[in-house]
NULOMAR-734720 format. One record per residue (C-alpha): residue number from 1; residue in three letters; x negated, y negated, z. Coordinates in nm, 4 decimals. Each point is the difference from the previous one (the first is absolute). Example, Ala and Ser with C-alpha at 12.3 -4.5 7.8 and 13.67 -1.06 7.14 Angstrom:
// residues 2
<rec nr="1" rest="ALA" px="-1.2300" py="0.4500" pz="0.7800"/>
<rec nr="2" rest="SER" px="-0.1370" py="-0.3440" pz="-0.0660"/>
END
This chain:
// residues 229
<rec nr="1" rest="UNK" px="-0.0431" py="0.0337" pz="0.0305"/>
<rec nr="2" rest="UNK" px="-0.0858" py="-0.3458" pz="-0.1416"/>
<rec nr="3" rest="UNK" px="-0.0139" py="-0.3242" pz="0.2703"/>
<rec nr="4" rest="UNK" px="0.0607" py="-0.3669" pz="-0.0003"/>
<rec nr="5" rest="UNK" px="-0.4266" py="-0.2061" pz="0.0434"/>
<rec nr="6" rest="UNK" px="0.2218" py="-0.1090" pz="0.3620"/>
<rec nr="7" rest="UNK" px="0.0934" py="0.3734" pz="0.1037"/>
<rec nr="8" rest="UNK" px="-0.3730" py="0.1434" pz="-0.1327"/>
<rec nr="9" rest="UNK" px="-0.1057" py="-0.3355" pz="0.2281"/>
<rec nr="10" rest="UNK" px="0.1789" py="0.0606" pz="0.2925"/>
<rec nr="11" rest="UNK" px="-0.0485" py="0.3546" pz="-0.0027"/>
<rec nr="12" rest="UNK" px="-0.3857" py="0.0005" pz="0.0059"/>
<rec nr="13" rest="UNK" px="0.1047" py="-0.1394" pz="0.4159"/>
<rec nr="14" rest="UNK" px="0.0780" py="0.3393" pz="0.0663"/>
<rec nr="15" rest="UNK" px="-0.2415" py="0.2627" pz="0.0446"/>
<rec nr="16" rest="UNK" px="0.2524" py="0.2930" pz="-0.1407"/>
<rec nr="17" rest="UNK" px="-0.2260" py="0.2444" pz="0.2492"/>
<rec nr="18" rest="UNK" px="0.0408" py="-0.2331" pz="0.3223"/>
<rec nr="19" rest="UNK" px="0.3013" py="0.1124" pz="0.2677"/>
<rec nr="20" rest="UNK" px="0.0771" py="-0.3315" pz="0.1560"/>
<rec nr="21" rest="UNK" px="0.1557" py="-0.1221" pz="0.3414"/>
<rec nr="22" rest="UNK" px="0.3668" py="-0.1233" pz="-0.0386"/>
<rec nr="23" rest="UNK" px="-0.0898" py="-0.3466" pz="0.0539"/>
<rec nr="24" rest="UNK" px="-0.2513" py="0.0301" pz="-0.2799"/>
<rec nr="25" rest="UNK" px="0.1657" py="0.1195" pz="-0.2242"/>
<rec nr="26" rest="UNK" px="0.2343" py="-0.2339" pz="0.0636"/>
<rec nr="27" rest="UNK" px="-0.2537" py="-0.2718" pz="-0.0940"/>
<rec nr="28" rest="UNK" px="-0.0822" py="0.1856" pz="-0.2866"/>
<rec nr="29" rest="UNK" px="0.3308" py="0.0270" pz="-0.1668"/>
<rec nr="30" rest="UNK" px="0.1293" py="-0.3774" pz="0.0845"/>
<rec nr="31" rest="UNK" px="-0.3741" py="-0.0813" pz="-0.1981"/>
<rec nr="32" rest="UNK" px="0.0733" py="0.1545" pz="-0.2801"/>
<rec nr="33" rest="UNK" px="0.3042" py="-0.1117" pz="-0.0775"/>
<rec nr="34" rest="UNK" px="-0.0605" py="-0.2088" pz="-0.2517"/>
<rec nr="35" rest="UNK" px="0.2964" py="-0.0658" pz="-0.2245"/>
<rec nr="36" rest="UNK" px="0.2006" py="-0.3214" pz="-0.0568"/>
<rec nr="37" rest="UNK" px="0.2942" py="0.1062" pz="0.2175"/>
<rec nr="38" rest="UNK" px="-0.0250" py="0.1290" pz="0.3847"/>
<rec nr="39" rest="UNK" px="-0.1063" py="0.3466" pz="-0.0344"/>
<rec nr="40" rest="UNK" px="0.1882" py="0.2434" pz="0.2035"/>
<rec nr="41" rest="UNK" px="-0.1929" py="0.2183" pz="0.2435"/>
<rec nr="42" rest="UNK" px="0.1369" py="0.4078" pz="-0.0947"/>
<rec nr="43" rest="UNK" px="-0.1436" py="0.2530" pz="0.2859"/>
<rec nr="44" rest="UNK" px="-0.0257" py="0.3737" pz="-0.1737"/>
<rec nr="45" rest="UNK" px="0.0108" py="0.2298" pz="0.2213"/>
<rec nr="46" rest="UNK" px="-0.0342" py="0.3689" pz="-0.1082"/>
<rec nr="47" rest="UNK" px="0.0980" py="0.2577" pz="0.2300"/>
<rec nr="48" rest="UNK" px="-0.0192" py="0.4030" pz="0.0176"/>
<rec nr="49" rest="UNK" px="0.2962" py="0.0578" pz="0.0387"/>
<rec nr="50" rest="UNK" px="0.2247" py="0.1711" pz="-0.2643"/>
<rec nr="51" rest="UNK" px="0.3234" py="-0.1819" pz="-0.0517"/>
<rec nr="52" rest="UNK" px="0.1487" py="0.2665" pz="-0.1490"/>
<rec nr="53" rest="UNK" px="0.0969" py="0.1028" pz="0.2928"/>
<rec nr="54" rest="UNK" px="0.3247" py="-0.1662" pz="0.2051"/>
<rec nr="55" rest="UNK" px="-0.2564" py="0.0420" pz="0.3062"/>
<rec nr="56" rest="UNK" px="-0.3244" py="-0.1277" pz="-0.0882"/>
<rec nr="57" rest="UNK" px="0.1750" py="-0.2910" pz="-0.1437"/>
<rec nr="58" rest="UNK" px="-0.0951" py="-0.4146" pz="0.1115"/>
<rec nr="59" rest="UNK" px="0.2921" py="-0.2496" pz="-0.0197"/>
<rec nr="60" rest="UNK" px="0.0795" py="-0.2759" pz="0.2035"/>
<rec nr="61" rest="UNK" px="-0.0707" py="-0.3738" pz="0.0468"/>
<rec nr="62" rest="UNK" px="-0.1885" py="-0.2392" pz="0.1974"/>
<rec nr="63" rest="UNK" px="0.0893" py="-0.4495" pz="0.0710"/>
<rec nr="64" rest="UNK" px="-0.4165" py="-0.1050" pz="-0.1247"/>
<rec nr="65" rest="UNK" px="-0.0346" py="-0.2694" pz="0.2512"/>
<rec nr="66" rest="UNK" px="-0.1117" py="-0.2709" pz="-0.2117"/>
<rec nr="67" rest="UNK" px="0.2291" py="0.1247" pz="-0.2550"/>
<rec nr="68" rest="UNK" px="-0.0326" py="0.0792" pz="-0.3889"/>
<rec nr="69" rest="UNK" px="0.0062" py="-0.3338" pz="-0.1293"/>
<rec nr="70" rest="UNK" px="0.2870" py="0.0653" pz="-0.2837"/>
<rec nr="71" rest="UNK" px="0.3167" py="-0.0746" pz="0.0204"/>
<rec nr="72" rest="UNK" px="0.1715" py="0.2592" pz="0.0437"/>
<rec nr="73" rest="UNK" px="0.3753" py="0.0036" pz="-0.1502"/>
<rec nr="74" rest="UNK" px="0.2446" py="0.2491" pz="0.1804"/>
<rec nr="75" rest="UNK" px="0.3235" py="0.1363" pz="-0.1430"/>
<rec nr="76" rest="UNK" px="0.2151" py="0.1613" pz="0.2971"/>
<rec nr="77" rest="UNK" px="0.3366" py="0.2240" pz="-0.0510"/>
<rec nr="78" rest="UNK" px="0.2607" py="-0.0265" pz="0.3276"/>
<rec nr="79" rest="UNK" px="0.3561" py="-0.0756" pz="-0.0103"/>
<rec nr="80" rest="UNK" px="0.1722" py="-0.1795" pz="0.3234"/>
<rec nr="81" rest="UNK" px="-0.0937" py="-0.2052" pz="0.2174"/>
<rec nr="82" rest="UNK" px="-0.3654" py="0.1227" pz="-0.0497"/>
<rec nr="83" rest="UNK" px="0.0316" py="-0.2003" pz="-0.4095"/>
<rec nr="84" rest="UNK" px="-0.0449" py="-0.3275" pz="0.1665"/>
<rec nr="85" rest="UNK" px="-0.2254" py="0.1148" pz="0.2408"/>
<rec nr="86" rest="UNK" px="-0.2912" py="0.0980" pz="-0.2402"/>
<rec nr="87" rest="UNK" px="0.1242" py="-0.3167" pz="-0.1943"/>
<rec nr="88" rest="UNK" px="-0.1110" py="-0.2050" pz="0.3781"/>
<rec nr="89" rest="UNK" px="-0.3165" py="0.1610" pz="0.0491"/>
<rec nr="90" rest="UNK" px="-0.1135" py="-0.1165" pz="-0.3729"/>
<rec nr="91" rest="UNK" px="0.1005" py="0.2288" pz="-0.2457"/>
<rec nr="92" rest="UNK" px="-0.0522" py="-0.0371" pz="-0.3351"/>
<rec nr="93" rest="UNK" px="0.2841" py="0.2065" pz="-0.1786"/>
<rec nr="94" rest="UNK" px="0.2771" py="0.2170" pz="0.2563"/>
<rec nr="95" rest="UNK" px="0.2625" py="0.1469" pz="-0.1520"/>
<rec nr="96" rest="UNK" px="0.1891" py="0.4053" pz="-0.0530"/>
<rec nr="97" rest="UNK" px="0.1050" py="0.1705" pz="-0.2428"/>
<rec nr="98" rest="UNK" px="0.0307" py="-0.2714" pz="-0.2673"/>
<rec nr="99" rest="UNK" px="-0.4139" py="-0.0073" pz="-0.1005"/>
<rec nr="100" rest="UNK" px="0.0304" py="0.2982" pz="-0.0737"/>
<rec nr="101" rest="UNK" px="0.0612" py="-0.0206" pz="-0.3515"/>
<rec nr="102" rest="UNK" px="-0.1594" py="-0.3086" pz="0.0071"/>
<rec nr="103" rest="UNK" px="-0.3925" py="0.2303" pz="0.0965"/>
<rec nr="104" rest="UNK" px="0.1919" py="0.3105" pz="-0.2276"/>
<rec nr="105" rest="UNK" px="0.0565" py="-0.2052" pz="-0.2628"/>
<rec nr="106" rest="UNK" px="-0.1280" py="-0.3252" pz="-0.0265"/>
<rec nr="107" rest="UNK" px="-0.2911" py="0.1203" pz="0.0990"/>
<rec nr="108" rest="UNK" px="-0.0593" py="-0.2369" pz="0.2500"/>
<rec nr="109" rest="UNK" px="-0.2590" py="0.0571" pz="0.2646"/>
<rec nr="110" rest="UNK" px="-0.1083" py="-0.3865" pz="0.0800"/>
<rec nr="111" rest="UNK" px="-0.1085" py="0.1139" pz="0.4571"/>
<rec nr="112" rest="UNK" px="-0.2412" py="0.1288" pz="0.1098"/>
<rec nr="113" rest="UNK" px="0.1589" py="0.2063" pz="0.2995"/>
<rec nr="114" rest="UNK" px="0.2961" py="0.1460" pz="0.0241"/>
<rec nr="115" rest="UNK" px="0.2207" py="0.0323" pz="0.3464"/>
<rec nr="116" rest="UNK" px="0.2377" py="0.1780" pz="0.0305"/>
<rec nr="117" rest="UNK" px="0.2928" py="0.0644" pz="0.3538"/>
<rec nr="118" rest="UNK" px="0.0471" py="0.4201" pz="-0.0062"/>
<rec nr="119" rest="UNK" px="0.3759" py="-0.0728" pz="-0.0752"/>
<rec nr="120" rest="UNK" px="-0.1125" py="-0.1103" pz="-0.3741"/>
<rec nr="121" rest="UNK" px="-0.2800" py="0.2854" pz="-0.1109"/>
<rec nr="122" rest="UNK" px="0.2487" py="0.1865" pz="-0.1255"/>
<rec nr="123" rest="UNK" px="0.0649" py="-0.3853" pz="-0.2259"/>
<rec nr="124" rest="UNK" px="-0.3456" py="0.0192" pz="0.0554"/>
<rec nr="125" rest="UNK" px="-0.1339" py="0.3527" pz="-0.1702"/>
<rec nr="126" rest="UNK" px="0.1599" py="0.0382" pz="-0.3215"/>
<rec nr="127" rest="UNK" px="-0.2820" py="-0.2919" pz="-0.0748"/>
<rec nr="128" rest="UNK" px="-0.2275" py="0.3187" pz="0.0796"/>
<rec nr="129" rest="UNK" px="-0.0955" py="0.0473" pz="-0.3790"/>
<rec nr="130" rest="UNK" px="-0.1258" py="-0.4138" pz="-0.0060"/>
<rec nr="131" rest="UNK" px="-0.1380" py="-0.0415" pz="0.3381"/>
<rec nr="132" rest="UNK" px="-0.1238" py="0.3303" pz="0.0750"/>
<rec nr="133" rest="UNK" px="-0.2970" py="-0.0800" pz="-0.2555"/>
<rec nr="134" rest="UNK" px="-0.0605" py="-0.3607" pz="0.0848"/>
<rec nr="135" rest="UNK" px="-0.0723" py="0.1007" pz="0.3657"/>
<rec nr="136" rest="UNK" px="0.2944" py="-0.2186" pz="0.1136"/>
<rec nr="137" rest="UNK" px="0.2198" py="0.2251" pz="0.0795"/>
<rec nr="138" rest="UNK" px="0.0928" py="-0.0459" pz="0.3839"/>
<rec nr="139" rest="UNK" px="-0.1088" py="0.2354" pz="0.2802"/>
<rec nr="140" rest="UNK" px="0.0948" py="-0.0115" pz="0.3308"/>
<rec nr="141" rest="UNK" px="-0.3961" py="0.1251" pz="0.0682"/>
<rec nr="142" rest="UNK" px="-0.0868" py="-0.3834" pz="-0.1531"/>
<rec nr="143" rest="UNK" px="0.2859" py="-0.1339" pz="0.2383"/>
<rec nr="144" rest="UNK" px="0.1822" py="-0.0422" pz="-0.2961"/>
<rec nr="145" rest="UNK" px="0.2810" py="0.2275" pz="0.0124"/>
<rec nr="146" rest="UNK" px="0.1800" py="-0.2502" pz="0.3419"/>
<rec nr="147" rest="UNK" px="0.2566" py="-0.1499" pz="0.1687"/>
<rec nr="148" rest="UNK" px="-0.2928" py="-0.3067" pz="0.1581"/>
<rec nr="149" rest="UNK" px="0.0696" py="-0.1598" pz="-0.3144"/>
<rec nr="150" rest="UNK" px="-0.1403" py="-0.3070" pz="0.1528"/>
<rec nr="151" rest="UNK" px="-0.3150" py="0.1895" pz="0.1515"/>
<rec nr="152" rest="UNK" px="-0.0882" py="0.1208" pz="-0.3731"/>
<rec nr="153" rest="UNK" px="-0.0137" py="-0.3053" pz="-0.1557"/>
<rec nr="154" rest="UNK" px="-0.1626" py="-0.1788" pz="0.2169"/>
<rec nr="155" rest="UNK" px="-0.2576" py="0.2604" pz="0.0363"/>
<rec nr="156" rest="UNK" px="-0.0700" py="-0.0214" pz="-0.3872"/>
<rec nr="157" rest="UNK" px="0.0152" py="-0.3267" pz="0.0148"/>
<rec nr="158" rest="UNK" px="-0.2449" py="-0.0037" pz="0.2282"/>
<rec nr="159" rest="UNK" px="-0.2740" py="0.2526" pz="-0.1874"/>
<rec nr="160" rest="UNK" px="0.0997" py="0.3370" pz="0.0009"/>
<rec nr="161" rest="UNK" px="-0.0696" py="0.2053" pz="-0.2466"/>
<rec nr="162" rest="UNK" px="0.0371" py="0.3494" pz="-0.0773"/>
<rec nr="163" rest="UNK" px="-0.1875" py="0.2656" pz="-0.0205"/>
<rec nr="164" rest="UNK" px="-0.0190" py="0.3954" pz="-0.1572"/>
<rec nr="165" rest="UNK" px="-0.1747" py="0.2550" pz="-0.1821"/>
<rec nr="166" rest="UNK" px="-0.0007" py="0.0187" pz="-0.4104"/>
<rec nr="167" rest="UNK" px="-0.0584" py="0.2989" pz="-0.1851"/>
<rec nr="168" rest="UNK" px="-0.4362" py="0.0124" pz="0.0341"/>
<rec nr="169" rest="UNK" px="0.1086" py="0.0003" pz="0.4347"/>
<rec nr="170" rest="UNK" px="-0.1784" py="-0.4054" pz="0.0190"/>
<rec nr="171" rest="UNK" px="0.2504" py="-0.3167" pz="0.1295"/>
<rec nr="172" rest="UNK" px="-0.0885" py="-0.2990" pz="-0.1383"/>
<rec nr="173" rest="UNK" px="0.1475" py="-0.2545" pz="0.1697"/>
<rec nr="174" rest="UNK" px="-0.1154" py="-0.4257" pz="-0.0470"/>
<rec nr="175" rest="UNK" px="-0.1539" py="-0.1405" pz="0.3763"/>
<rec nr="176" rest="UNK" px="0.0105" py="-0.3988" pz="-0.1143"/>
<rec nr="177" rest="UNK" px="-0.0980" py="-0.1806" pz="-0.2414"/>
<rec nr="178" rest="UNK" px="-0.3511" py="-0.1622" pz="-0.0937"/>
<rec nr="179" rest="UNK" px="0.0824" py="-0.3604" pz="0.1433"/>
<rec nr="180" rest="UNK" px="0.0764" py="0.1610" pz="0.3288"/>
<rec nr="181" rest="UNK" px="-0.3241" py="-0.0116" pz="0.2623"/>
<rec nr="182" rest="UNK" px="-0.1764" py="0.2743" pz="0.0751"/>
<rec nr="183" rest="UNK" px="0.0978" py="-0.0067" pz="0.3350"/>
<rec nr="184" rest="UNK" px="0.3630" py="0.0379" pz="-0.0767"/>
<rec nr="185" rest="UNK" px="-0.0387" py="0.2839" pz="-0.2816"/>
<rec nr="186" rest="UNK" px="-0.2001" py="0.2253" pz="0.2553"/>
<rec nr="187" rest="UNK" px="0.2575" py="-0.0765" pz="0.2539"/>
<rec nr="188" rest="UNK" px="0.2302" py="0.0955" pz="-0.3483"/>
<rec nr="189" rest="UNK" px="-0.2287" py="0.3071" pz="-0.0336"/>
<rec nr="190" rest="UNK" px="0.0427" py="0.0964" pz="0.3555"/>
<rec nr="191" rest="UNK" px="0.3455" py="0.0040" pz="0.0819"/>
<rec nr="192" rest="UNK" px="0.0335" py="0.2393" pz="-0.3667"/>
<rec nr="193" rest="UNK" px="-0.3150" py="0.2308" pz="0.1428"/>
<rec nr="194" rest="UNK" px="0.2013" py="0.0607" pz="0.3184"/>
<rec nr="195" rest="UNK" px="0.3423" py="0.1448" pz="-0.1551"/>
<rec nr="196" rest="UNK" px="-0.2154" py="0.1809" pz="-0.2609"/>
<rec nr="197" rest="UNK" px="-0.1499" py="0.1255" pz="0.3082"/>
<rec nr="198" rest="UNK" px="0.2905" py="0.0665" pz="0.2082"/>
<rec nr="199" rest="UNK" px="0.1733" py="0.1784" pz="-0.3233"/>
<rec nr="200" rest="UNK" px="-0.2644" py="0.2380" pz="0.0105"/>
<rec nr="201" rest="UNK" px="0.2567" py="0.3506" pz="-0.1232"/>
<rec nr="202" rest="UNK" px="-0.0066" py="0.2743" pz="0.3107"/>
<rec nr="203" rest="UNK" px="-0.0249" py="0.2501" pz="-0.2538"/>
<rec nr="204" rest="UNK" px="-0.3148" py="-0.1266" pz="-0.2394"/>
<rec nr="205" rest="UNK" px="-0.2930" py="0.1493" pz="0.1180"/>
<rec nr="206" rest="UNK" px="-0.3247" py="-0.0510" pz="-0.0936"/>
<rec nr="207" rest="UNK" px="-0.1455" py="-0.4127" pz="-0.0907"/>
<rec nr="208" rest="UNK" px="0.2893" py="-0.2569" pz="-0.0711"/>
<rec nr="209" rest="UNK" px="-0.1195" py="-0.3246" pz="-0.0329"/>
<rec nr="210" rest="UNK" px="-0.2521" py="0.1326" pz="-0.3996"/>
<rec nr="211" rest="UNK" px="-0.1312" py="-0.3637" pz="-0.0414"/>
<rec nr="212" rest="UNK" px="0.1001" py="-0.3843" pz="0.0080"/>
<rec nr="213" rest="UNK" px="-0.0536" py="-0.1908" pz="-0.2676"/>
<rec nr="214" rest="UNK" px="0.0353" py="-0.4058" pz="0.0307"/>
<rec nr="215" rest="UNK" px="0.0470" py="-0.1774" pz="-0.3330"/>
<rec nr="216" rest="UNK" px="0.1280" py="-0.3369" pz="-0.0932"/>
<rec nr="217" rest="UNK" px="0.3135" py="0.0027" pz="-0.3132"/>
<rec nr="218" rest="UNK" px="-0.3038" py="-0.0300" pz="-0.2828"/>
<rec nr="219" rest="UNK" px="-0.2922" py="0.0632" pz="0.2121"/>
<rec nr="220" rest="UNK" px="-0.2342" py="0.2897" pz="0.0601"/>
<rec nr="221" rest="UNK" px="0.1049" py="0.2485" pz="0.2640"/>
<rec nr="222" rest="UNK" px="-0.2113" py="-0.0305" pz="0.2640"/>
<rec nr="223" rest="UNK" px="-0.0508" py="0.3658" pz="0.2174"/>
<rec nr="224" rest="UNK" px="0.1373" py="-0.0325" pz="0.4164"/>
<rec nr="225" rest="UNK" px="-0.1784" py="0.1869" pz="0.2681"/>
<rec nr="226" rest="UNK" px="0.2230" py="0.3024" pz="0.1311"/>
<rec nr="227" rest="UNK" px="-0.1397" py="0.0912" pz="0.3157"/>
<rec nr="228" rest="UNK" px="0.1665" py="-0.2116" pz="0.2663"/>
<rec nr="229" rest="UNK" px="0.3484" py="0.1324" pz="-0.1860"/>
END
């Protein structure tokens, strides 16, 4: 894969053979973010889990103390009093059954997170084929199927992110923006790693965290030492 001049310059700052301490890796990922936009700093965590087995799945959510730096649009499926509660809490879109054709037929997907009250899951379930592949399906483990819509919306707006294994048993999550201070990114990264470590499946034998790489949107990967985890 051919990389541009900026990437190659940035890559020279990173020693591919070294596993950096988290704080050092964060500083390097920030330093190598040279694009004209505010790049996202992402963590890619390779696990020893086998996601094909339900008992080795990892899925959950964590509120990053300093947020993600991204404005998140929330869609809430609810009815009755919960509709006005969701609106009051700052949901961007609120509704019920009438939103199904808009999403299903018109391809409307102008939202980042979907929250639903349990009594609406029968309705939302019909959108499984659309929302599922995009990782937008509400899920109790992630706190997005709940009667407490106010808390769900507040957490999401405050910087709550979902983590889950992909098909190759890697977790990909944002830990903030390149414009964040090192301290903010460190706090976010530590909160994320605490949650991931706690989410270790009890059925897993052998090494849990195989490797961690930090990278900016356009920058090179920086390997993080997994020793402390």
